[in-house]
N, C-alpha and C positions, 0 to 999 in steps of 0.2 A: 483349492487344489491341495494345499498343505494339510488342511484338516482331513481331507479324503485320504491322502497318503498315510497320515499318522493315525487315521481312524479316531479322531478326537472331535468332540462337539465344539460348536462355535455359535456365537450370538451375533445377529445383525440388527443394528438400530437405525431407524430413520426418524428424525425429529424435524418438524416444520414450525416456523414461527414468523409472525408478521413484524417487520421492522422497516420503516421507510429509511432509505439511505444506507449508510455503512453501519457495520457492527464491529465490536471489539473482538475480532477473530482470534487474536492471541489469548484473550481471556477465555473464550469458548474452548479453544484447543488445549488450554491448561487443565481442563477437566479430565483429560484422557491420559492413559499411560503411554510411554514412549513406544511400546510394542504394539499399540492399537493402530489400525489402519483407518484413518478418518478423513473425510472431505467436507468442505463447506462450500455450498453453491448458491448463487442468487436464483430465485424463482420469480415468477410473475407476481406473486402475492407477498414475497418476503425472502426467506432463506430456508435452506434444507441442509441438515447435518446428517451424514451417513457414516456408519462405522462398522467394522468387523472386529470381534473380540474373541480371543481364545478364553477358555473357561478357567484356566489356572489363576487363582487369586482374583477372580472377577466378581465384583459386587454390583449387580444390576441396579438395585435400589439406590445405592450410594452414588453411582454414576448419574442417575436421573436427578437426584437432589443437587449434585454439583452443577450439572448442566443448567437446570432451571435457575439456580442461584446466579450463575454467570450471565444469564440473559436479562438481568436487572428487572425482573418483574414482568417481562413480556410473556404473554400466554403462549405456550408451546404444546403441540400435539406430539406424542411419542408412540411409535409402533415398533414392535419387535418380531423377529423371526429367528428360528433356531435350525442350525445344520446338525444332523441330516433330516430331522423330522419334517421341516417345512420346505425343504428343497435341497437339491444337490449342487446347484450352480449359484454363483453370486447374483446373477440376474433374477432368478426365481426367488431368492431370499430377499433381495431388495424389493421386488414386487410384493411379496408377502408382508414385509414390514410396512410398506406404504399402504397396503390394503387394511392393515391393523390400526392405522392412524384414526383417531376420532374424527367424525365428520365435522367439517368446518361449520362454524356458525353462519347462518344465512346472512348475506350482505344486505344491509338496508340502503336503499336508494332514496335520497331526498328528492321530492318532486320540486321542480322549478316552476314558478308561476308561469302560466301560459299567457302570451299576449293576445291570444284569440279568445274572445268572449262569446260564450255560447248563449248568453241571455239576450242578445240583440235581435235574434231572428224573429220575425212576425209569423204568427199563425195565420194562415189564409182561410178565409171563409169560403164556403162553397159557392157563394153568390158571385164572386169575382170571376169564376171560370165560365160563367154563362155568357 
């Protein structure tokens, strides 16, 4: 609303990363300016960081570098949306930034050995049916 009132552009970031358990949220939050609006939330697969940034003094590449460094080598996907080009409401901008995230790598499932053996069944001969 503030950007709309002032007719100023803004950027919206959504970053997702997989991390079992807790993260150093203070370290992640230290990547941002005091004037940035940022949230960190737990997701099913890990964590999501979302933020809204005004354009004055904003260095998008620098922010991405700081954020990835704060994640201690954890792989993260980062998506961006821009107000007003990509949407006029926060919900639309977050949706657009999430849609811009790279596709997650397919999960590999390890097969557990089955206790059922398929090799023990006998082939029946046609003569037994007579």
